C-alpha positions as CSV (number, residue, x, y, z in Angstrom):
1,M,-12.2,-8.7,-4.9
2,D,-11.4,-7.7,-8.2
3,D,-8.1,-9.8,-8.4
4,L,-10.3,-13.0,-6.9
5,R,-12.9,-12.3,-9.7
6,A,-10.5,-12.2,-12.7
7,L,-8.8,-15.6,-11.4
8,L,-11.6,-17.5,-10.2
9,P,-15.0,-16.7,-12.3
10,R,-16.7,-19.4,-10.4
11,R,-18.5,-18.3,-7.1
12,D,-17.8,-21.8,-5.4
13,S,-14.2,-21.6,-6.2
14,R,-13.8,-18.1,-4.8
15,L,-15.6,-19.1,-1.6
16,A,-12.9,-22.3,-1.2
17,L,-10.0,-19.7,-1.7
18,L,-11.4,-17.3,0.9
19,R,-11.8,-20.4,3.3
20,Q,-8.1,-21.1,2.9
21,A,-7.2,-17.5,3.2
22,A,-9.0,-17.7,6.7
23,K,-5.9,-19.9,7.8
24,L,-3.8,-16.5,8.2
25,E,-6.0,-16.0,11.6
26,H,-3.7,-18.6,12.9
27,W,-0.5,-17.2,11.6
28,T,2.1,-15.6,13.6
29,T,4.8,-13.3,12.3
30,G,8.0,-15.2,11.4
31,E,6.5,-18.5,11.0
32,S,6.8,-20.2,7.7
33,F,2.9,-21.8,7.8
34,A,-0.3,-20.9,8.4
35,L,-1.9,-24.3,9.6
36,D,-1.1,-26.2,6.5
37,A,-0.2,-23.6,4.1
38,R,3.3,-22.2,3.5
39,V,4.0,-18.5,3.9
40,V,6.9,-16.8,2.1
41,V,8.0,-13.1,2.4
42,L,8.7,-11.1,-0.6
43,Q,12.2,-9.7,-0.6
44,Y,12.7,-6.1,0.9
45,H,9.2,-5.6,1.3
46,S,6.8,-6.2,4.4
47,I,4.6,-8.3,1.9
48,F,3.8,-11.8,2.4
49,E,2.5,-14.6,0.3
50,L,0.2,-17.4,1.4
51,L,0.9,-20.2,-0.9
52,I,-2.2,-22.2,-1.7
53,D,-1.7,-25.4,-3.8
54,D,-5.0,-26.8,-4.2
55,T,-6.9,-26.2,-7.5
56,F,-9.6,-23.9,-7.9
57,G,-11.4,-23.2,-11.0
58,F,-8.9,-23.2,-13.9
59,S,-5.8,-22.6,-11.8
60,H,-3.4,-25.0,-10.3
61,G,-2.6,-23.0,-7.2
62,I,-2.8,-19.3,-6.1
63,R,-0.6,-17.1,-4.2
64,I,-2.5,-14.8,-1.9
65,A,-0.4,-11.4,-1.0
66,F,-1.0,-9.8,2.6
67,C,0.5,-7.7,5.0
68,E,0.2,-7.3,8.6
69,D,-0.8,-4.1,10.5
70,G,2.5,-2.2,11.8
71,E,1.4,-2.9,15.5
72,L,-0.1,-6.4,15.2
73,Q,-1.2,-8.0,18.2
74,I,-3.4,-11.0,19.2
75,G,-6.6,-10.2,17.2
76,G,-4.7,-7.7,15.0
77,A,-5.2,-6.9,11.4
78,I,-4.0,-8.9,8.1
79,W,-4.6,-7.3,5.1
80,L,-5.2,-9.0,1.6
81,L,-3.5,-7.1,-1.0
82,G,-3.8,-9.2,-4.2
83,M,-3.6,-12.5,-5.5
84,R,-1.9,-14.4,-8.6
85,R,-1.8,-17.8,-10.1
86,E,0.9,-20.1,-9.0
87,N,2.8,-20.1,-12.2
88,E,2.4,-16.3,-12.9
89,S,5.7,-14.4,-12.2
90,L,5.9,-11.6,-9.8
91,T,6.8,-8.4,-12.3
92,H,8.1,-5.1,-11.0
93,S,4.8,-3.4,-11.6
94,M,2.8,-6.1,-9.6
95,I,5.2,-5.5,-6.7
96,E,4.8,-1.8,-7.0
97,V,0.7,-2.3,-6.9
98,L,1.1,-4.4,-3.7
99,R,3.3,-1.8,-2.0
100,F,0.8,0.9,-2.8
101,R,-1.9,-1.2,-1.5
102,R,0.1,-2.0,1.6
103,E,0.4,1.7,2.2
104,M,-3.5,2.4,1.6
105,A,-4.0,-0.4,4.0
106,I,-1.8,0.3,7.1
107,S,-2.4,4.0,7.0
C-alpha cells in the first residue's frame, strides 16, 4: 500500500488502480493477458507484472508486480508485491525488494 500511496496521492486514482488489479482474479498461469491487461514475467524470477496503460493521477501507466502461491489452484492466492510507473526502469535493488517480498508472501 505504501507503493500505491507514493505513486498515486489521490484516493480516486488508487481505487481505479485497485479495480484494474482485480483483473488478476481472471488470470491463469502462463497466459499473457488478464482480461484486457497484459501480463509479463520478469526474467529468472517467479514474479510477474500486470501492465495497466490507463492514466492514474500523474502517471502514464502502472506496472503491478505480483506472484502466485506456489500451489496455486482455482481460487488460489495471488500476492501483490509492489508497483512502479510504466516509464520507471526496473533496477537491481527493486528486483531484490520484490524477491524478498515474494519470499515473505509465499512462506
